[in-house]
Structures are given as structure tokens and as C-alpha cells.
DRENBATI-399218 format. One record per residue (C-alpha): x, y, z; residue in one letter. Coordinates in steps of 0.25 Angstrom, whole numbers, padded with zeros to 4 digits. Layout:
N
       x       y       z   code
       X       Y       Z      A
...
! end
This chain:
189
       x       y       z   code
    0065    0019    0071      M
    0078    0016    0064      K
    0080    0004    0055      A
    0095   -0001    0057      R
    0103   -0008    0047      S
    0105   -0019    0055      E
    0095   -0032    0052      V
    0089   -0042    0061      F
    0095   -0055    0056      V
    0086   -0067    0059      P
    0087   -0081    0052      E
    0081   -0082    0039      A
    0067   -0085    0037      S
    0065   -0100    0034      P
    0056   -0098    0023      S
    0065   -0088    0015      S
    0080   -0088    0011      S
    0081   -0073    0014      L
    0085   -0069    0028      P
    0076   -0060    0036      D
    0086   -0051    0040      E
    0086   -0046    0024      L
    0072   -0040    0027      F
    0074   -0034    0042      L
    0079   -0022    0048      V
    0080   -0019    0063      Q
    0073   -0006    0068      V
    0076    0001    0081      E
    0067    0010    0089      E
    0073    0017    0100      G
    0078    0008    0112      D
    0068   -0003    0107      A
    0074   -0016    0103      A
    0075   -0016    0087      P
    0064   -0022    0079      H
    0066   -0030    0066      T
    0057   -0027    0054      T
    0057   -0027    0039      L
    0067   -0018    0032      S
    0061   -0007    0023      F
    0072   -0009    0013      S
    0076   -0024    0012      R
    0062   -0031    0012      S
    0056   -0033    0000      P
    0042   -0035    0005      T
    0043   -0021    0011      V
    0049   -0015   -0001      L
    0039   -0021   -0010      L
    0028   -0016   -0002      T
    0033   -0002    0000      F
    0036   -0002   -0015      A
    0022   -0007   -0019      A
    0014    0003   -0008      N
    0022    0015   -0014      R
    0019    0011   -0028      F
    0004    0008   -0026      T
    0003    0022   -0019      R
    0011    0029   -0030      A
    0003    0023   -0040      A
   -0011    0024   -0035      S
   -0009    0039   -0033      R
   -0004    0040   -0048      I
   -0016    0031   -0053      Y
   -0026    0038   -0044      Q
   -0021    0053   -0049      E
   -0020    0049   -0062      R
   -0030    0038   -0066      Y
   -0041    0039   -0054      G
   -0037    0025   -0051      I
   -0028    0018   -0039      G
   -0016    0008   -0040      A
   -0026   -0003   -0038      M
   -0034    0001   -0049      D
   -0022    0002   -0058      W
   -0018   -0013   -0054      R
   -0033   -0017   -0059      M
   -0031   -0011   -0071      L
   -0019   -0019   -0073      V
   -0026   -0031   -0068      M
   -0036   -0030   -0078      L
   -0028   -0027   -0090      T
   -0019   -0039   -0088      R
   -0032   -0048   -0084      E
   -0045   -0043   -0089      P
   -0057   -0050   -0083      G
   -0049   -0052   -0069      A
   -0058   -0051   -0056      T
   -0056   -0044   -0044      I
   -0051   -0057   -0038      S
   -0042   -0060   -0049      R
   -0037   -0045   -0049      S
   -0034   -0046   -0033      S
   -0026   -0059   -0035      E
   -0017   -0054   -0046      V
   -0015   -0039   -0040      I
   -0014   -0044   -0026      G
   -0024   -0034   -0020      I
   -0036   -0038   -0012      D
   -0050   -0040   -0020      K
   -0056   -0029   -0012      A
   -0046   -0019   -0017      A
   -0047   -0024   -0033      V
   -0062   -0023   -0030      S
   -0061   -0009   -0027      R
   -0052   -0006   -0038      S
   -0061   -0012   -0048      V
   -0073   -0005   -0043      Q
   -0065    0008   -0044      R
   -0060    0004   -0058      L
   -0075    0000   -0062      R
   -0079    0013   -0058      K
   -0070    0020   -0066      L
   -0075    0011   -0078      R
   -0060    0005   -0079      L
   -0065   -0009   -0076      V
   -0077   -0017   -0080      S
   -0082   -0030   -0074      Q
   -0085   -0042   -0082      G
   -0094   -0054   -0080      E
   -0095   -0062   -0067      L
   -0084   -0073   -0066      Q
   -0088   -0087   -0065      A
   -0088   -0086   -0050      N
   -0098   -0077   -0050      G
   -0093   -0066   -0042      R
   -0080   -0060   -0049      S
   -0081   -0051   -0062      R
   -0069   -0050   -0071      G
   -0064   -0036   -0073      L
   -0059   -0029   -0085      K
   -0054   -0015   -0089      L
   -0063   -0006   -0097      T
   -0058    0002   -0109      Q
   -0055    0014   -0099      K
   -0048    0004   -0089      G
   -0039    0000   -0100      H
   -0036    0014   -0104      A
   -0033    0018   -0090      L
   -0024    0005   -0088      H
   -0016    0010   -0101      E
   -0014    0024   -0095      R
   -0009    0020   -0082      I
   -0001    0008   -0087      L
    0009    0018   -0095      R
    0011    0025   -0082      E
    0012    0013   -0073      A
    0023    0008   -0083      L
    0031    0022   -0082      D
    0030    0021   -0066      R
    0035    0007   -0067      Q
    0046    0010   -0074      K
    0050    0021   -0065      K
    0049    0012   -0053      L
    0058    0002   -0060      L
    0069    0014   -0064      K
    0083    0007   -0064      G
    0077   -0007   -0064      F
    0082   -0015   -0076      S
    0072   -0024   -0085      P
    0079   -0036   -0078      E
    0077   -0030   -0065      E
    0063   -0027   -0066      T
    0060   -0041   -0071      T
    0068   -0046   -0058      M
    0059   -0037   -0050      L
    0047   -0042   -0056      C
    0051   -0056   -0054      D
    0055   -0054   -0040      M
    0041   -0048   -0037      L
    0034   -0059   -0044      T
    0042   -0069   -0036      R
    0038   -0060   -0023      F
    0023   -0062   -0027      L
    0024   -0076   -0029      H
    0030   -0078   -0015      N
    0019   -0069   -0010      L
    0008   -0078   -0016      E
    0014   -0090   -0010      D
    0016   -0083    0004      L
    0002   -0079    0003      Q
   -0003   -0093   -0001      K
    0005   -0099    0011      N
   -0001   -0089    0022      L
   -0010   -0094    0031      V
   -0021   -0086    0035      E
   -0023   -0085    0051      P
   -0036   -0091    0051      D
   -0031   -0103    0044      E
   -0019   -0105    0053      A
! end
């Protein structure tokens, strides 16, 4: 299959001022009619997904080799440093990962004695989580490395561009929240 430089030019989506052709490419496959699909280089959602997947895979490998934890575990160390006492539910909401993955991470971190559980919350089901002294020490060690890797990833970006990128990603996340709120589950339709 070969992607061509020409793009399909449909009308702009009614819910957006961005024209669809900005994100699309036509792909030819032998004698078959060309197919229109997302561009790998001009679709922000595709690029963001590719970047996030590659970053997480690389980070996970490094964290596992050097510290014996995965990328999800690192996210939880950061989460519990920022919000000591957060529950699995709260952590899931903030990080944007399902509760089962957060729960598995918490179990791994508890086994490593990096996280402890507090008393039951008012709902009688949830327990607040907090880092142990060992958890805080590991967080500090990884933080230095994470900051260094982040600076390398942002090589060539000015402080203003970095701030702009963060602002854009924050807007993107807010739009994603709005999109999720407006989705109707198939059973509810």
C-alpha cells in the first residue's frame, strides 16, 4: 500500500472549523479503488497516540530494568506524592487509567513496600493510599531521571513553546472530557 500526497477533500465537519482534509490521506492498493484514512503525520490524535505509546513503552523498560517497577507504578508514585491519601478511584480519575490497572499497580507497590493503605473512607469501601518512606525515596531517585529524559524530549523547544505545548495538551484534555461526557452508551440510545 502506498500513501499518496493527494488528500480526500470532503466538506468540513459541522462540529469543527477544521476541515477534514487536514487529517486525511488517500491510500492506493493495487487496482482497487483508493481508500481514505487518517494521516500518520498530520493527525494530532494519531501523533499523540504514537508518541504516548512509544514514550510509555520506553519508560516502562527503563523503570523495570533500573527500579523494578513499570510506567503505571511510576505514575502512581507521582500521583501519591501530589495527593497523599488519594483512593484508587481518585487516582484512576486523575491519571485517566481504568481502576483495575490502578488497583494492580497499587498491589505491586504494596508488595514492594512503597505504598501503604490508610483507614476506610466514609463510603466504607475505599482506602486512602500514601507512599512509605521507601516509596518517597524511590520517587526522588526516579524524578531526577524523569526530568532529564523530559528535557531531552523537549530539546529545541523554548520555555515559551513548552508552555504553549502544555496549554494545548490541557485544552485537548478538556475537550476530551467534554467529548466523553457527551457520548451516549449504545444501551442508552
